[in-house]
BALOBA-1460 file (C-alpha; in Angstrom, 3 decimals):
// residues 119
<rec num="1" residu="m" x="-49.892" y="-11.874" z="3.961"/>
<rec num="2" residu="e" x="-49.437" y="-13.207" z="0.565"/>
<rec num="3" residu="v" x="-47.346" y="-16.741" z="0.931"/>
<rec num="4" residu="i" x="-45.750" y="-18.149" z="-2.735"/>
<rec num="5" residu="i" x="-43.799" y="-21.055" z="-2.453"/>
<rec num="6" residu="s" x="-41.530" y="-21.550" z="-5.880"/>
<rec num="7" residu="d" x="-43.920" y="-19.995" z="-7.976"/>
<rec num="8" residu="i" x="-42.039" y="-18.654" z="-10.808"/>
<rec num="9" residu="a" x="-44.690" y="-17.450" z="-12.720"/>
<rec num="10" residu="k" x="-46.900" y="-15.330" z="-9.492"/>
<rec num="11" residu="a" x="-43.642" y="-14.707" z="-8.209"/>
<rec num="12" residu="n" x="-42.629" y="-12.412" z="-10.958"/>
<rec num="13" residu="e" x="-46.514" y="-11.134" z="-11.189"/>
<rec num="14" residu="i" x="-45.498" y="-9.748" z="-7.782"/>
<rec num="15" residu="l" x="-42.373" y="-8.253" z="-8.636"/>
<rec num="16" residu="a" x="-43.529" y="-6.692" z="-11.748"/>
<rec num="17" residu="e" x="-45.857" y="-5.080" z="-8.797"/>
<rec num="18" residu="y" x="-42.257" y="-3.478" z="-7.586"/>
<rec num="19" residu="k" x="-41.053" y="-2.445" z="-11.092"/>
<rec num="20" residu="g" x="-38.692" y="0.293" z="-9.688"/>
<rec num="21" residu="a" x="-37.980" y="-0.438" z="-5.987"/>
<rec num="22" residu="k" x="-35.484" y="-0.492" z="-3.284"/>
<rec num="23" residu="v" x="-34.122" y="-3.976" z="-3.278"/>
<rec num="24" residu="e" x="-31.379" y="-5.014" z="0.187"/>
<rec num="25" residu="l" x="-30.012" y="-8.097" z="0.468"/>
<rec num="26" residu="w" x="-31.025" y="-7.983" z="4.225"/>
<rec num="27" residu="s" x="-29.278" y="-11.349" z="5.692"/>
<rec num="28" residu="f" x="-27.365" y="-14.760" z="4.327"/>
<rec num="29" residu="d" x="-26.036" y="-17.533" z="6.229"/>
<rec num="30" residu="r" x="-22.676" y="-18.183" z="6.520"/>
<rec num="31" residu="f" x="-22.393" y="-21.063" z="3.598"/>
<rec num="32" residu="h" x="-25.925" y="-19.448" z="1.141"/>
<rec num="33" residu="e" x="-27.765" y="-21.520" z="2.100"/>
<rec num="34" residu="k" x="-31.072" y="-19.172" z="1.606"/>
<rec num="35" residu="i" x="-30.349" y="-14.888" z="1.120"/>
<rec num="36" residu="q" x="-32.893" y="-12.953" z="2.009"/>
<rec num="37" residu="l" x="-33.927" y="-10.209" z="0.176"/>
<rec num="38" residu="l" x="-36.084" y="-7.048" z="1.066"/>
<rec num="39" residu="i" x="-37.955" y="-5.066" z="-1.934"/>
<rec num="40" residu="n" x="-39.384" y="-1.909" z="-1.131"/>
<rec num="41" residu="f" x="-40.579" y="1.538" z="-2.032"/>
<rec num="42" residu="s" x="-39.986" y="4.344" z="0.512"/>
<rec num="43" residu="d" x="-43.678" y="5.487" z="0.582"/>
<rec num="44" residu="n" x="-45.702" y="2.082" z="0.335"/>
<rec num="45" residu="e" x="-46.689" y="-0.411" z="2.892"/>
<rec num="46" residu="s" x="-46.452" y="-3.626" z="1.076"/>
<rec num="47" residu="v" x="-42.323" y="-4.701" z="1.604"/>
<rec num="48" residu="i" x="-42.010" y="-8.204" z="-0.296"/>
<rec num="49" residu="f" x="-39.095" y="-10.508" z="1.630"/>
<rec num="50" residu="l" x="-38.081" y="-12.832" z="-0.482"/>
<rec num="51" residu="t" x="-35.924" y="-15.941" z="0.873"/>
<rec num="52" residu="l" x="-34.158" y="-17.627" z="-2.035"/>
<rec num="53" residu="i" x="-32.635" y="-21.193" z="-0.776"/>
<rec num="54" residu="s" x="-29.274" y="-22.950" z="-1.521"/>
<rec num="55" residu="s" x="-28.063" y="-19.962" z="-3.261"/>
<rec num="56" residu="t" x="-24.737" y="-20.644" z="-5.358"/>
<rec num="57" residu="y" x="-23.446" y="-17.804" z="-6.995"/>
<rec num="58" residu="f" x="-24.014" y="-14.270" z="-6.659"/>
<rec num="59" residu="s" x="-23.017" y="-11.176" z="-8.552"/>
<rec num="60" residu="g" x="-23.532" y="-7.865" z="-7.505"/>
<rec num="61" residu="s" x="-24.162" y="-5.075" z="-4.816"/>
<rec num="62" residu="l" x="-26.074" y="-5.504" z="-1.371"/>
<rec num="63" residu="y" x="-28.186" y="-2.963" z="-2.424"/>
<rec num="64" residu="w" x="-29.556" y="-0.964" z="-4.979"/>
<rec num="65" residu="l" x="-32.151" y="1.852" z="-6.629"/>
<rec num="66" residu="d" x="-35.105" y="1.693" z="-9.464"/>
<rec num="67" residu="s" x="-35.171" y="-2.453" z="-9.919"/>
<rec num="68" residu="e" x="-36.324" y="-4.988" z="-12.068"/>
<rec num="69" residu="l" x="-36.439" y="-8.107" z="-10.929"/>
<rec num="70" residu="r" x="-37.680" y="-11.286" z="-12.663"/>
<rec num="71" residu="i" x="-36.996" y="-14.676" z="-11.443"/>
<rec num="72" residu="t" x="-35.897" y="-17.377" z="-14.548"/>
<rec num="73" residu="e" x="-35.174" y="-21.189" z="-14.783"/>
<rec num="74" residu="h" x="-31.606" y="-22.865" z="-16.623"/>
<rec num="75" residu="e" x="-30.226" y="-26.064" z="-16.737"/>
<rec num="76" residu="g" x="-26.585" y="-25.904" z="-14.270"/>
<rec num="77" residu="s" x="-24.457" y="-26.157" z="-16.064"/>
<rec num="78" residu="d" x="-23.467" y="-30.201" z="-13.899"/>
<rec num="79" residu="g" x="-27.915" y="-30.670" z="-15.259"/>
<rec num="80" residu="w" x="-29.669" y="-29.794" z="-12.767"/>
<rec num="81" residu="d" x="-32.198" y="-27.384" z="-13.176"/>
<rec num="82" residu="i" x="-31.464" y="-24.516" z="-11.868"/>
<rec num="83" residu="a" x="-33.080" y="-20.160" z="-11.432"/>
<rec num="84" residu="r" x="-31.730" y="-17.002" z="-11.374"/>
<rec num="85" residu="i" x="-33.429" y="-13.806" z="-10.253"/>
<rec num="86" residu="t" x="-32.565" y="-10.579" z="-12.346"/>
<rec num="87" residu="d" x="-32.792" y="-7.339" z="-12.045"/>
<rec num="88" residu="l" x="-32.934" y="-6.604" z="-15.137"/>
<rec num="89" residu="r" x="-31.627" y="-3.051" z="-15.077"/>
<rec num="90" residu="t" x="-28.171" y="-3.233" z="-13.073"/>
<rec num="91" residu="g" x="-27.483" y="-6.691" z="-14.417"/>
<rec num="92" residu="y" x="-27.053" y="-8.157" z="-10.368"/>
<rec num="93" residu="y" x="-27.859" y="-11.957" z="-9.868"/>
<rec num="94" residu="i" x="-28.296" y="-15.021" z="-7.577"/>
<rec num="95" residu="e" x="-28.442" y="-18.500" z="-8.939"/>
<rec num="96" residu="f" x="-29.905" y="-20.766" z="-6.464"/>
<rec num="97" residu="s" x="-32.161" y="-24.660" z="-6.056"/>
<rec num="98" residu="r" x="-34.647" y="-22.770" z="-7.557"/>
<rec num="99" residu="e" x="-37.050" y="-23.564" z="-3.841"/>
<rec num="100" residu="f" x="-38.003" y="-19.635" z="-2.714"/>
<rec num="101" residu="v" x="-40.065" y="-18.109" z="-0.848"/>
<rec num="102" residu="l" x="-41.908" y="-14.826" z="-1.113"/>
<rec num="103" residu="k" x="-43.956" y="-12.969" z="0.843"/>
<rec num="104" residu="k" x="-45.570" y="-10.110" z="0.884"/>
<rec num="105" residu="g" x="-47.823" y="-7.763" z="3.723"/>
<rec num="106" residu="s" x="-47.535" y="-5.121" z="5.334"/>
<rec num="107" residu="e" x="-44.298" y="-3.394" z="7.330"/>
<rec num="108" residu="d" x="-45.818" y="-4.569" z="10.557"/>
<rec num="109" residu="d" x="-46.431" y="-8.398" z="9.104"/>
<rec num="110" residu="f" x="-42.643" y="-8.396" z="9.648"/>
<rec num="111" residu="l" x="-41.771" y="-6.998" z="12.940"/>
<rec num="112" residu="k" x="-42.329" y="-9.989" z="14.944"/>
<rec num="113" residu="e" x="-40.218" y="-12.286" z="12.500"/>
<rec num="114" residu="f" x="-36.952" y="-9.970" z="11.780"/>
<rec num="115" residu="g" x="-37.223" y="-7.385" z="13.930"/>
<rec num="116" residu="p" x="-38.249" y="-3.951" z="14.675"/>
<rec num="117" residu="d" x="-36.705" y="-1.622" z="11.909"/>
<rec num="118" residu="l" x="-37.165" y="-3.462" z="8.345"/>
<rec num="119" residu="s" x="-35.751" y="0.533" z="6.670"/>
């Protein structure tokens, strides 16, 4: 399993490999301190779990196909640096604290952590 922690350039390289993939808002806590996206192709062994920390805003669907995701940095209205993951095709985005964990691996890698069904 490959793990990327808060490295935007490396995360964008991996996300570019998944252009056209399915994206699901997999889970979140009630205060949106942690939002997880599942990114995959139905015919690919590898999946991505992207965990965004301290999300402040999101706009868009909970599930969509044909994605093109990118992470960028911005200055928030309060002067703090924030990051935004945006789907360039649909306009979906989530703003978050700039802290994230991207995990790429086989579906089997995630069974213990997330449960028996990732479909």
